[in-house]
Every structure is written in structure tokens, then in C-alpha cells.
N, CA, C, O and the ligand as a Tripos MOL2 file, in Angstrom:
@<TRIPOS>MOLECULE
protein
  257   255    65     0     0
PROTEIN
NO_CHARGES

@<TRIPOS>ATOM
      1 N          37.3790  -38.0010   34.4550 N.3       1 MET1
      2 CA         38.6640  -38.4620   33.8610 C.3       1 MET1
      3 C          39.0120  -37.5990   32.6470 C.2       1 MET1
      4 O          38.2590  -37.5770   31.6730 O.2       1 MET1
      5 N          40.1120  -36.9080   32.6910 N.am      2 PRO2
      6 CA         40.4850  -36.0830   31.5250 C.3       2 PRO2
      7 C          40.9100  -36.9540   30.3490 C.2       2 PRO2
      8 O          41.3690  -38.0820   30.5280 O.2       2 PRO2
      9 N          40.7550  -36.4340   29.1900 N.am      3 ASN3
     10 CA         41.1480  -37.1570   27.9780 C.3       3 ASN3
     11 C          42.6630  -37.0460   27.7810 C.2       3 ASN3
     12 O          43.1680  -36.0680   27.2310 O.2       3 ASN3
     13 N          43.3660  -38.0730   28.2450 N.am      4 LEU4
     14 CA         44.8320  -38.0370   28.1740 C.3       4 LEU4
     15 C          45.3520  -38.1820   26.7510 C.2       4 LEU4
     16 O          46.3930  -37.6260   26.4010 O.2       4 LEU4
     17 N          44.6280  -38.9250   25.9440 N.am      5 ASP5
     18 CA         45.0730  -39.1120   24.5540 C.3       5 ASP5
     19 C          45.2680  -37.7830   23.8500 C.2       5 ASP5
     20 O          46.2430  -37.5580   23.1320 O.2       5 ASP5
     21 N          44.2970  -36.9110   24.0870 N.am      6 GLU6
     22 CA         44.3610  -35.6120   23.4070 C.3       6 GLU6
     23 C          45.6110  -34.8610   23.8440 C.2       6 GLU6
     24 O          46.2770  -34.2080   23.0410 O.2       6 GLU6
     25 N          45.9200  -34.9700   25.1610 N.am      7 PHE7
     26 CA         47.0890  -34.2800   25.6950 C.3       7 PHE7
     27 C          48.3760  -34.9000   25.1780 C.2       7 PHE7
     28 O          49.2830  -34.1880   24.7470 O.2       7 PHE7
     29 N          48.4560  -36.2400   25.2200 N.am      8 LEU8
     30 CA         49.6920  -36.9210   24.8540 C.3       8 LEU8
     31 C          49.9930  -36.8390   23.3590 C.2       8 LEU8
     32 O          51.1540  -36.8350   22.9510 O.2       8 LEU8
     33 N          48.9540  -36.7770   22.5610 N.am      9 ASN9
     34 CA         49.1720  -36.7680   21.1130 C.3       9 ASN9
     35 C          49.3660  -35.3700   20.5430 C.2       9 ASN9
     36 O          49.6060  -35.1880   19.3500 O.2       9 ASN9
     37 N          49.2560  -34.3950   21.4260 N.am     10 LYS10
     38 CA         49.4440  -33.0200   20.9740 C.3      10 LYS10
     39 C          50.8740  -32.8650   20.4550 C.2      10 LYS10
     40 O          51.8210  -33.1780   21.1760 O.2      10 LYS10
     41 N          51.0470  -32.3920   19.2290 N.am     11 PRO11
     42 CA         52.4220  -32.2240   18.7210 C.3      11 PRO11
     43 C          53.1480  -31.1380   19.4920 C.2      11 PRO11
     44 O          52.6140  -30.0540   19.7250 O.2      11 PRO11
     45 N          54.3790  -31.4490   19.8850 N.am     12 LYS12
     46 CA         55.1760  -30.4530   20.6070 C.3      12 LYS12
     47 C          55.8040  -29.4890   19.6050 C.2      12 LYS12
     48 O          56.3650  -29.9170   18.5960 O.2      12 LYS12
     49 N          55.7140  -28.2100   19.8760 N.am     13 PRO13
     50 CA         56.4080  -27.2690   18.9780 C.3      13 PRO13
     51 C          57.9140  -27.4090   19.1530 C.2      13 PRO13
     52 O          58.4440  -27.2150   20.2470 O.2      13 PRO13
     53 N          58.5810  -27.7400   18.0860 N.am     14 GLU14
     54 CA         60.0340  -27.9010   18.1310 C.3      14 GLU14
     55 C          60.6820  -26.5860   17.7400 C.2      14 GLU14
     56 O          60.3100  -25.9830   16.7330 O.2      14 GLU14
     57 N          61.6500  -26.1350   18.5300 N.am     15 PRO15
     58 CA         62.3390  -24.9200   18.1130 C.3      15 PRO15
     59 C          63.0770  -25.1470   16.8070 C.2      15 PRO15
     60 O          63.7670  -26.1530   16.6450 O.2      15 PRO15
     61 N          62.9360  -24.2290   15.8930 N.am     16 VAL16
     62 CA         63.5900  -24.3630   14.5980 C.3      16 VAL16
     63 C          64.8550  -23.5150   14.5910 C.2      16 VAL16
     64 O          64.8010  -22.2940   14.7340 O.2      16 VAL16
     65 N          65.9740  -24.1720   14.4250 N.am     17 TYR17
     66 CA         67.2320  -23.4570   14.3810 C.3      17 TYR17
     67 C          67.7830  -23.4970   12.9700 C.2      17 TYR17
     68 O          67.7750  -24.5320   12.3030 O.2      17 TYR17
     69 N          68.2540  -22.3640   12.5430 N.am     18 ASN18
     70 CA         68.9070  -22.2990   11.2570 C.3      18 ASN18
     71 C          70.1120  -23.2290   11.2660 C.2      18 ASN18
     72 O          70.8640  -23.2620   12.2400 O.2      18 ASN18
     73 N          70.2980  -23.9770   10.1970 N.am     19 ALA19
     74 CA         71.3890  -24.9440   10.1250 C.3      19 ALA19
     75 C          72.7540  -24.2750   10.2060 C.2      19 ALA19
     76 O          73.7490  -24.9140   10.5470 O.2      19 ALA19
     77 N          72.7920  -22.9860    9.8900 N.am     20 GLU20
     78 CA         74.0720  -22.2820    9.9160 C.3      20 GLU20
     79 C          74.5060  -21.9240   11.3300 C.2      20 GLU20
     80 O          75.6660  -21.5850   11.5620 O.2      20 GLU20
     81 N          73.5710  -21.9990   12.2760 N.am     21 LEU21
     82 CA         73.8830  -21.5470   13.6210 C.3      21 LEU21
     83 C          74.7430  -22.5520   14.3690 C.2      21 LEU21
     84 O          74.5490  -23.7630   14.2590 O.2      21 LEU21
     85 N          75.6760  -22.0410   15.1130 N.am     22 VAL22
     86 CA         76.5670  -22.8530   15.9380 C.3      22 VAL22
     87 C          76.1970  -22.6180   17.3940 C.2      22 VAL22
     88 O          76.0540  -21.4790   17.8380 O.2      22 VAL22
     89 N          76.0440  -23.7100   18.1240 N.am     23 ARG23
     90 CA         75.7380  -23.5820   19.5460 C.3      23 ARG23
     91 C          76.9460  -23.0680   20.3180 C.2      23 ARG23
     92 O          78.0740  -23.5090   20.0980 O.2      23 ARG23
     93 N          76.6960  -22.1430   21.2130 N.am     24 LEU24
     94 CA         77.7540  -21.5890   22.0410 C.3      24 LEU24
     95 C          77.5640  -21.9990   23.4910 C.2      24 LEU24
     96 O          76.4380  -22.1450   23.9670 O.2      24 LEU24
     97 N          78.6730  -22.1800   24.1790 N.am     25 GLY25
     98 CA         78.6020  -22.3960   25.6190 C.3      25 GLY25
     99 C          78.8140  -21.0720   26.3340 C.2      25 GLY25
    100 O          78.7810  -20.0060   25.7190 O.2      25 GLY25
    101 N          79.0280  -21.1550   27.6210 N.am     26 GLY26
    102 CA         79.3110  -19.9500   28.3840 C.3      26 GLY26
    103 C          78.0600  -19.2380   28.8570 C.2      26 GLY26
    104 O          76.9390  -19.6610   28.5750 O.2      26 GLY26
    105 N          78.2670  -18.1610   29.5750 N.am     27 ILE27
    106 CA         77.1600  -17.4080   30.1660 C.3      27 ILE27
    107 C          77.2220  -15.9620   29.6850 C.2      27 ILE27
    108 O          78.2730  -15.3220   29.7070 O.2      27 ILE27
    109 N          76.0560  -15.4660   29.2470 N.am     28 ARG28
    110 CA         75.9380  -14.0740   28.8250 C.3      28 ARG28
    111 C          74.7780  -13.4420   29.5770 C.2      28 ARG28
    112 O          73.7590  -14.0920   29.8090 O.2      28 ARG28
    113 N          74.9210  -12.2150   29.9490 N.am     29 GLY29
    114 CA         73.8320  -11.5280   30.6420 C.3      29 GLY29
    115 C          72.7770  -11.0590   29.6570 C.2      29 GLY29
    116 O          73.0970  -10.5940   28.5620 O.2      29 GLY29
    117 N          71.5020  -11.1860   30.0590 N.am     30 CYS30
    118 CA         70.4260  -10.6170   29.2460 C.3      30 CYS30
    119 C          70.5190   -9.0970   29.3480 C.2      30 CYS30
    120 O          70.7460   -8.5580   30.4310 O.2      30 CYS30
    121 N          70.3430   -8.4040   28.2160 N.am     31 MET31
    122 CA         70.4500   -6.9460   28.2050 C.3      31 MET31
    123 C          69.1620   -6.2870   28.6790 C.2      31 MET31
    124 O          69.1480   -5.0930   28.9770 O.2      31 MET31
    125 N          68.0850   -7.0540   28.7510 N.am     32 LYS32
    126 CA         66.7880   -6.4630   29.1020 C.3      32 LYS32
    127 C          66.3630   -6.7800   30.5260 C.2      32 LYS32
    128 O          65.4710   -6.1280   31.0680 O.2      32 LYS32
    129 N          66.9860   -7.7670   31.1290 N.am     33 CYS33
    130 CA         66.7670   -8.0390   32.5440 C.3      33 CYS33
    131 C          68.1080   -8.4660   33.1190 C.2      33 CYS33
    132 O          69.1270   -8.4010   32.4310 O.2      33 CYS33
    133 N          68.1160   -8.8900   34.3420 N.am     34 GLU34
    134 CA         69.3960   -9.1710   35.0010 C.3      34 GLU34
    135 C          69.8220  -10.6240   34.8450 C.2      34 GLU34
    136 O          70.8290  -11.0460   35.4150 O.2      34 GLU34
    137 N          69.0600  -11.3820   34.0780 N.am     35 GLU35
    138 CA         69.3040  -12.8110   34.0410 C.3      35 GLU35
    139 C          70.6020  -13.2050   33.3360 C.2      35 GLU35
    140 O          70.9840  -12.6190   32.3230 O.2      35 GLU35
    141 N          71.2700  -14.2190   33.9040 N.am     36 ASP36
    142 CA         72.4110  -14.8230   33.2310 C.3      36 ASP36
    143 C          71.9000  -15.9410   32.3410 C.2      36 ASP36
    144 O          71.2240  -16.8550   32.8130 O.2      36 ASP36
    145 N          72.2180  -15.8720   31.0590 N.am     37 VAL37
    146 CA         71.7330  -16.8530   30.0930 C.3      37 VAL37
    147 C          72.8620  -17.8160   29.7620 C.2      37 VAL37
    148 O          73.9490  -17.4020   29.3590 O.2      37 VAL37
    149 N          72.5920  -19.1090   29.9350 N.am     38 VAL38
    150 CA         73.5930  -20.1290   29.6270 C.3      38 VAL38
    151 C          73.4350  -20.5460   28.1690 C.2      38 VAL38
    152 O          72.3550  -20.9540   27.7410 O.2      38 VAL38
    153 N          74.5040  -20.4410   27.4270 N.am     39 GLY39
    154 CA         74.4830  -20.8630   26.0340 C.3      39 GLY39
    155 C          73.9440  -19.7860   25.1190 C.2      39 GLY39
    156 O          73.4530  -18.7510   25.5680 O.2      39 GLY39
    157 N          74.0450  -20.0460   23.8360 N.am     40 GLY40
    158 CA         73.5880  -19.0970   22.8320 C.3      40 GLY40
    159 C          73.9020  -19.6640   21.4600 C.2      40 GLY40
    160 O          74.2760  -20.8290   21.3240 O.2      40 GLY40
    161 N          73.7450  -18.8240   20.4480 N.am     41 PHE41
    162 CA         74.0120  -19.2740   19.0840 C.3      41 PHE41
    163 C          74.8820  -18.2750   18.3570 C.2      41 PHE41
    164 O          74.8330  -17.0710   18.6080 O.2      41 PHE41
    165 N          75.6690  -18.8010   17.4600 N.am     42 TRP42
    166 CA         76.5760  -17.9820   16.6540 C.3      42 TRP42
    167 C          76.2530  -18.2110   15.1950 C.2      42 TRP42
    168 O          76.2590  -19.3430   14.7110 O.2      42 TRP42
    169 N          75.9690  -17.1210   14.4970 N.am     43 ASN43
    170 CA         75.7150  -17.1900   13.0630 C.3      43 ASN43
    171 C          76.9690  -16.7050   12.3380 C.2      43 ASN43
    172 O          77.2180  -15.5000   12.2880 O.2      43 ASN43
    173 N          77.7640  -17.6180   11.7760 N.am     44 PRO44
    174 CA         79.0290  -17.2200   11.1510 C.3      44 PRO44
    175 C          78.8340  -16.4210    9.8650 C.2      44 PRO44
    176 O          79.7450  -15.7080    9.4450 O.2      44 PRO44
    177 N          77.6740  -16.5260    9.2370 N.am     45 ILE45
    178 CA         77.4180  -15.7730    8.0060 C.3      45 ILE45
    179 C          77.2040  -14.2980    8.3320 C.2      45 ILE45
    180 O          77.8230  -13.4140    7.7400 O.2      45 ILE45
    181 N          76.3190  -14.0610    9.2820 N.am     46 GLU46
    182 CA         76.0280  -12.6640    9.6610 C.3      46 GLU46
    183 C          76.9630  -12.1560   10.7530 C.2      46 GLU46
    184 O          76.9120  -10.9870   11.1330 O.2      46 GLU46
    185 N          77.8170  -13.0490   11.2530 N.am     47 ARG47
    186 CA         78.7030  -12.7290   12.3840 C.3      47 ARG47
    187 C          77.8850  -12.1530   13.5370 C.2      47 ARG47
    188 O          78.2200  -11.1240   14.1240 O.2      47 ARG47
    189 N          76.8060  -12.8600   13.8330 N.am     48 LEU48
    190 CA         75.8620  -12.3890   14.8450 C.3      48 LEU48
    191 C          75.7170  -13.4390   15.9510 C.2      48 LEU48
    192 O          75.4550  -14.6130   15.6910 O.2      48 LEU48
    193 N          75.8940  -12.9840   17.1780 N.am     49 MET49
    194 CA         75.7160  -13.8370   18.3420 C.3      49 MET49
    195 C          74.3230  -13.5710   18.9180 C.2      49 MET49
    196 O          73.9360  -12.4160   19.0960 O.2      49 MET49
    197 N          73.5800  -14.6210   19.2050 N.am     50 THR50
    198 CA         72.2450  -14.4220   19.7700 C.3      50 THR50
    199 C          72.0640  -15.3030   20.9950 C.2      50 THR50
    200 O          72.5770  -16.4210   21.0580 O.2      50 THR50
    201 N          71.3340  -14.7870   21.9580 N.am     51 TRP51
    202 CA         70.9930  -15.5840   23.1350 C.3      51 TRP51
    203 C          69.6810  -15.0730   23.6850 C.2      51 TRP51
    204 O          69.3920  -13.8780   23.6290 O.2      51 TRP51
    205 N          68.8840  -15.9950   24.2230 N.am     52 THR52
    206 CA         67.5390  -15.6690   24.6940 C.3      52 THR52
    207 C          67.4000  -16.1100   26.1440 C.2      52 THR52
    208 O          67.7290  -17.2450   26.4850 O.2      52 THR52
    209 N          66.9190  -15.2250   26.9850 N.am     53 CYS53
    210 CA         66.7510  -15.5850   28.3910 C.3      53 CYS53
    211 C          65.4290  -16.3170   28.5840 C.2      53 CYS53
    212 O          64.6240  -16.4170   27.6590 O.2      53 CYS53
    213 N          65.2130  -16.8270   29.7960 N.am     54 SER54
    214 CA         64.0270  -17.6460   30.0530 C.3      54 SER54
    215 C          62.7430  -16.8220   29.9830 C.2      54 SER54
    216 O          61.6550  -17.3900   29.8870 O.2      54 SER54
    217 N          62.8500  -15.4980   30.0280 N.am     55 LYS55
    218 CA         61.6700  -14.6470   29.9080 C.3      55 LYS55
    219 C          61.3510  -14.3340   28.4510 C.2      55 LYS55
    220 O          60.3590  -13.6690   28.1530 O.2      55 LYS55
    221 N          62.2040  -14.8200   27.5410 N.am     56 GLY56
    222 CA         61.9400  -14.6400   26.1180 C.3      56 GLY56
    223 C          62.5630  -13.3880   25.5260 C.2      56 GLY56
    224 O          62.2640  -13.0220   24.3890 O.2      56 GLY56
    225 N          63.4270  -12.7310   26.2900 N.am     57 HIS57
    226 CA         64.1230  -11.5680   25.7400 C.3      57 HIS57
    227 C          65.1950  -12.0430   24.7720 C.2      57 HIS57
    228 O          66.0640  -12.8350   25.1380 O.2      57 HIS57
    229 N          65.1330  -11.5660   23.5510 N.am     58 GLU58
    230 CA         66.1410  -11.9440   22.5580 C.3      58 GLU58
    231 C          67.2490  -10.9190   22.5320 C.2      58 GLU58
    232 O          67.0090   -9.7240   22.3580 O.2      58 GLU58
    233 N          68.4620  -11.3970   22.7070 N.am     59 ASN59
    234 CA         69.6310  -10.5390   22.6770 C.3      59 ASN59
    235 C          70.4890  -10.9030   21.4800 C.2      59 ASN59
    236 O          70.5820  -12.0690   21.0980 O.2      59 ASN59
    237 N          71.1060   -9.9090   20.8990 N.am     60 SER60
    238 CA         72.0260  -10.2050   19.7950 C.3      60 SER60
    239 C          73.1910   -9.2440   19.8670 C.2      60 SER60
    240 O          73.0870   -8.1320   20.3850 O.2      60 SER60
    241 N          74.3070   -9.7130   19.3280 N.am     61 PHE61
    242 CA         75.5190   -8.9030   19.3100 C.3      61 PHE61
    243 C          76.2310   -9.1340   18.0000 C.2      61 PHE61
    244 O          76.6280  -10.2540   17.6770 O.2      61 PHE61
    245 N          76.3910   -8.0500   17.2400 N.am     62 GLN62
    246 CA         77.0620   -8.1310   15.9490 C.3      62 GLN62
    247 C          78.5680   -7.9720   16.1510 C.2      62 GLN62
    248 O          79.0310   -7.0330   16.7980 O.2      62 GLN62
    249 N          79.3200   -8.9170   15.5780 N.am     63 VAL63
    250 CA         80.7800   -8.8340   15.6690 C.3      63 VAL63
    251 C          81.3100   -8.3330   14.3390 C.2      63 VAL63
    252 O          81.0720   -8.9470   13.2980 O.2      63 VAL63
    253 N          82.0310   -7.2150   14.3710 N.am     64 ASP64
    254 CA         82.5650   -6.6580   13.1410 C.3      64 ASP64
    255 C          83.7860   -7.4400   12.6580 C.2      64 ASP64
    256 O          84.3660   -7.1040   11.6260 O.2      64 ASP64
    257 ZN         65.7620  -11.1880   29.9580 Zn       65 ZN65
@<TRIPOS>BOND
     1     1     2 1
     2     2     3 1
     3     3     4 2
     4     3     5 am
     5     5     6 1
     6     6     7 1
     7     7     8 2
     8     7     9 am
     9     9    10 1
    10    10    11 1
    11    11    12 2
    12    11    13 am
    13    13    14 1
    14    14    15 1
    15    15    16 2
    16    15    17 am
    17    17    18 1
    18    18    19 1
    19    19    20 2
    20    19    21 am
    21    21    22 1
    22    22    23 1
    23    23    24 2
    24    23    25 am
    25    25    26 1
    26    26    27 1
    27    27    28 2
    28    27    29 am
    29    29    30 1
    30    30    31 1
    31    31    32 2
    32    31    33 am
    33    33    34 1
    34    34    35 1
    35    35    36 2
    36    35    37 am
    37    37    38 1
    38    38    39 1
    39    39    40 2
    40    39    41 am
    41    41    42 1
    42    42    43 1
    43    43    44 2
    44    43    45 am
    45    45    46 1
    46    46    47 1
    47    47    48 2
    48    47    49 am
    49    49    50 1
    50    50    51 1
    51    51    52 2
    52    51    53 am
    53    53    54 1
    54    54    55 1
    55    55    56 2
    56    55    57 am
    57    57    58 1
    58    58    59 1
    59    59    60 2
    60    59    61 am
    61    61    62 1
    62    62    63 1
    63    63    64 2
    64    63    65 am
    65    65    66 1
    66    66    67 1
    67    67    68 2
    68    67    69 am
    69    69    70 1
    70    70    71 1
    71    71    72 2
    72    71    73 am
    73    73    74 1
    74    74    75 1
    75    75    76 2
    76    75    77 am
    77    77    78 1
    78    78    79 1
    79    79    80 2
    80    79    81 am
    81    81    82 1
    82    82    83 1
    83    83    84 2
    84    83    85 am
    85    85    86 1
    86    86    87 1
    87    87    88 2
    88    87    89 am
    89    89    90 1
    90    90    91 1
    91    91    92 2
    92    91    93 am
    93    93    94 1
    94    94    95 1
    95    95    96 2
    96    95    97 am
    97    97    98 1
    98    98    99 1
    99    99   100 2
   100    99   101 am
   101   101   102 1
   102   102   103 1
   103   103   104 2
   104   103   105 am
   105   105   106 1
   106   106   107 1
   107   107   108 2
   108   107   109 am
   109   109   110 1
   110   110   111 1
   111   111   112 2
   112   111   113 am
   113   113   114 1
   114   114   115 1
   115   115   116 2
   116   115   117 am
   117   117   118 1
   118   118   119 1
   119   119   120 2
   120   119   121 am
   121   121   122 1
   122   122   123 1
   123   123   124 2
   124   123   125 am
   125   125   126 1
   126   126   127 1
   127   127   128 2
   128   127   129 am
   129   129   130 1
   130   130   131 1
   131   131   132 2
   132   131   133 am
   133   133   134 1
   134   134   135 1
   135   135   136 2
   136   135   137 am
   137   137   138 1
   138   138   139 1
   139   139   140 2
   140   139   141 am
   141   141   142 1
   142   142   143 1
   143   143   144 2
   144   143   145 am
   145   145   146 1
   146   146   147 1
   147   147   148 2
   148   147   149 am
   149   149   150 1
   150   150   151 1
   151   151   152 2
   152   151   153 am
   153   153   154 1
   154   154   155 1
   155   155   156 2
   156   155   157 am
   157   157   158 1
   158   158   159 1
   159   159   160 2
   160   159   161 am
   161   161   162 1
   162   162   163 1
   163   163   164 2
   164   163   165 am
   165   165   166 1
   166   166   167 1
   167   167   168 2
   168   167   169 am
   169   169   170 1
   170   170   171 1
   171   171   172 2
   172   171   173 am
   173   173   174 1
   174   174   175 1
   175   175   176 2
   176   175   177 am
   177   177   178 1
   178   178   179 1
   179   179   180 2
   180   179   181 am
   181   181   182 1
   182   182   183 1
   183   183   184 2
   184   183   185 am
   185   185   186 1
   186   186   187 1
   187   187   188 2
   188   187   189 am
   189   189   190 1
   190   190   191 1
   191   191   192 2
   192   191   193 am
   193   193   194 1
   194   194   195 1
   195   195   196 2
   196   195   197 am
   197   197   198 1
   198   198   199 1
   199   199   200 2
   200   199   201 am
   201   201   202 1
   202   202   203 1
   203   203   204 2
   204   203   205 am
   205   205   206 1
   206   206   207 1
   207   207   208 2
   208   207   209 am
   209   209   210 1
   210   210   211 1
   211   211   212 2
   212   211   213 am
   213   213   214 1
   214   214   215 1
   215   215   216 2
   216   215   217 am
   217   217   218 1
   218   218   219 1
   219   219   220 2
   220   219   221 am
   221   221   222 1
   222   222   223 1
   223   223   224 2
   224   223   225 am
   225   225   226 1
   226   226   227 1
   227   227   228 2
   228   227   229 am
   229   229   230 1
   230   230   231 1
   231   231   232 2
   232   231   233 am
   233   233   234 1
   234   234   235 1
   235   235   236 2
   236   235   237 am
   237   237   238 1
   238   238   239 1
   239   239   240 2
   240   239   241 am
   241   241   242 1
   242   242   243 1
   243   243   244 2
   244   243   245 am
   245   245   246 1
   246   246   247 1
   247   247   248 2
   248   247   249 am
   249   249   250 1
   250   250   251 1
   251   251   252 2
   252   251   253 am
   253   253   254 1
   254   254   255 1
   255   255   256 2
@<TRIPOS>SUBSTRUCTURE
     1 MET1         2 RESIDUE 1 A MET
     2 PRO2         6 RESIDUE 1 A PRO
     3 ASN3        10 RESIDUE 1 A ASN
     4 LEU4        14 RESIDUE 1 A LEU
     5 ASP5        18 RESIDUE 1 A ASP
     6 GLU6        22 RESIDUE 1 A GLU
     7 PHE7        26 RESIDUE 1 A PHE
     8 LEU8        30 RESIDUE 1 A LEU
     9 ASN9        34 RESIDUE 1 A ASN
    10 LYS10       38 RESIDUE 1 A LYS
    11 PRO11       42 RESIDUE 1 A PRO
    12 LYS12       46 RESIDUE 1 A LYS
    13 PRO13       50 RESIDUE 1 A PRO
    14 GLU14       54 RESIDUE 1 A GLU
    15 PRO15       58 RESIDUE 1 A PRO
    16 VAL16       62 RESIDUE 1 A VAL
    17 TYR17       66 RESIDUE 1 A TYR
    18 ASN18       70 RESIDUE 1 A ASN
    19 ALA19       74 RESIDUE 1 A ALA
    20 GLU20       78 RESIDUE 1 A GLU
    21 LEU21       82 RESIDUE 1 A LEU
    22 VAL22       86 RESIDUE 1 A VAL
    23 ARG23       90 RESIDUE 1 A ARG
    24 LEU24       94 RESIDUE 1 A LEU
    25 GLY25       98 RESIDUE 1 A GLY
    26 GLY26      102 RESIDUE 1 A GLY
    27 ILE27      106 RESIDUE 1 A ILE
    28 ARG28      110 RESIDUE 1 A ARG
    29 GLY29      114 RESIDUE 1 A GLY
    30 CYS30      118 RESIDUE 1 A CYS
    31 MET31      122 RESIDUE 1 A MET
    32 LYS32      126 RESIDUE 1 A LYS
    33 CYS33      130 RESIDUE 1 A CYS
    34 GLU34      134 RESIDUE 1 A GLU
    35 GLU35      138 RESIDUE 1 A GLU
    36 ASP36      142 RESIDUE 1 A ASP
    37 VAL37      146 RESIDUE 1 A VAL
    38 VAL38      150 RESIDUE 1 A VAL
    39 GLY39      154 RESIDUE 1 A GLY
    40 GLY40      158 RESIDUE 1 A GLY
    41 PHE41      162 RESIDUE 1 A PHE
    42 TRP42      166 RESIDUE 1 A TRP
    43 ASN43      170 RESIDUE 1 A ASN
    44 PRO44      174 RESIDUE 1 A PRO
    45 ILE45      178 RESIDUE 1 A ILE
    46 GLU46      182 RESIDUE 1 A GLU
    47 ARG47      186 RESIDUE 1 A ARG
    48 LEU48      190 RESIDUE 1 A LEU
    49 MET49      194 RESIDUE 1 A MET
    50 THR50      198 RESIDUE 1 A THR
    51 TRP51      202 RESIDUE 1 A TRP
    52 THR52      206 RESIDUE 1 A THR
    53 CYS53      210 RESIDUE 1 A CYS
    54 SER54      214 RESIDUE 1 A SER
    55 LYS55      218 RESIDUE 1 A LYS
    56 GLY56      222 RESIDUE 1 A GLY
    57 HIS57      226 RESIDUE 1 A HIS
    58 GLU58      230 RESIDUE 1 A GLU
    59 ASN59      234 RESIDUE 1 A ASN
    60 SER60      238 RESIDUE 1 A SER
    61 PHE61      242 RESIDUE 1 A PHE
    62 GLN62      246 RESIDUE 1 A GLN
    63 VAL63      250 RESIDUE 1 A VAL
    64 ASP64      254 RESIDUE 1 A ASP
    65 ZN65       257 GROUP 0 **** ****
């Protein structure tokens, strides 16, 4: 019998998002693979759009 308590009580790592980030809808292609990524984040301070595909590729686009 595996020790379920140990598994269930394990703290889940919560993704930490900067409070300044705005969630975006829509679909953007990953620049490092062919994947279509749903959603993303917009940083209005840096004017930077970021989105991460399921393989962990981080994409960003600076808007002038
Ligand atoms: Zn990718």
C-alpha cells in the first residue's frame, strides 16, 4: 500500500504571475516548435507579450 498521505499533502507548485500581467485570449504559434498556444500574457509596463507552449518554450514579443 503506497503512502497516500505523503502524495496528497505534497504542496503543489503554483505558477507565480506578476500582478501587472494581463491574461490574453486567442491563439499564437510557438516560435520554437509548430504548436499553437492558446492564451498568453500582456505586460503593459514593458509592452511585452509572452506565451508558453506545452513543451515549455517561452515566446515573447515586444510591441513598440
Ligand atoms: Zn514550443
